[in-house]
N, C-alpha and C positions, 0 to 999 in steps of 0.2 A: 358128768361132763355133758354139755349141751350138744345136740345133734346139729351139724352144719346144714345150712339150707342151700338149695340149688334152684336155678331157673332153667326151664326147658325152653329152648328156642324152636318153635314149630308147634303145630297142634293137630296134625293129621296122622296118618298111619305110622310113620317113623317115630313120631312123638309118643304114640301109644306103646310101641315096643320099648322105647327108652324109659318111659314111666314104669312099665312092668319090671324091667331090669333093676331100676333104681329102687323100687319098692321091695323087690326080693332081696336085694343086697342089705337092706336095713342099715345103711350107713348115712344116708342123706335124708333130709326132709324136703319135699318139693314145695317151693313157695308159690309156684304157678307157672304159667306159660306165656311166652312172648311170641306174638305172631301179628305182624302188621296187616295181614290179609284176612284175618279172622274177625268175627264179631266180638268186640270187647265185652267181658263179663260172661261169655258163654262158658259152660262147664265142659271139660274134657276129662273123662275118667275121674271126676270128682275134684278137679283143679280148675281154678279160674284162669281165663285168658285175659291178660292185662292189656293187650294191644301192641303198639309199636315200641321199639327200643328207645324212643324219645323219653319214656318215663323211667329209664333205668336209674338215674340218680335218686329219685324218690323211692323207687322200689327197694333199692339196696338199703336206703336209710330206714324204711318202714319195716322191711322183713328180715333185715340182718343177713341177706343172702351172701353166700361165700363164693360162689362161682356159677357158671352156666354150662349147659351142654347143648350142642347143636343137633337137633333131631329132625332134619329135613331131607327128604329123598332126592329132590331135584338138585343136581350138581351146581347149576348156576345160582339158584337161590341160596343153597347151602354156603356157597363161597362168600355171599354177602354178609353172613352172620359172624364171621370170625372177628370182625372189628367190634360189634356189640359185646361179644363175650369177653374180649380183652378189656372193654370199658368196664364191665362188671368187676373184673379183677382189679382195675385201677381204682374204682370207687370204693371197693372193699379196703384196699391199702390206704386210701385217703381217710376213710372212716376210722381205721385202727390207729393210724399215726397221730 
């Protein structure tokens, strides 16, 4: 059975904690990180930062991502990411149907 993939939204301290937990659970494969404020292509704990959520449709198609997790410490910034995570789930549904 293939391991489902997940995108991490954020690339700082909270993202590092989320990555650590995801890796220890051994349930998900991390496809990479989404962070519009980080340098694209930068590696964080061995995972690529893809940039802004504008690339979500392509990322879902290329990586087969199943869902996303918001790993941002700032409440205001974190509140902005609920829509992109919902988009990931919508793109996944569209790809499967």
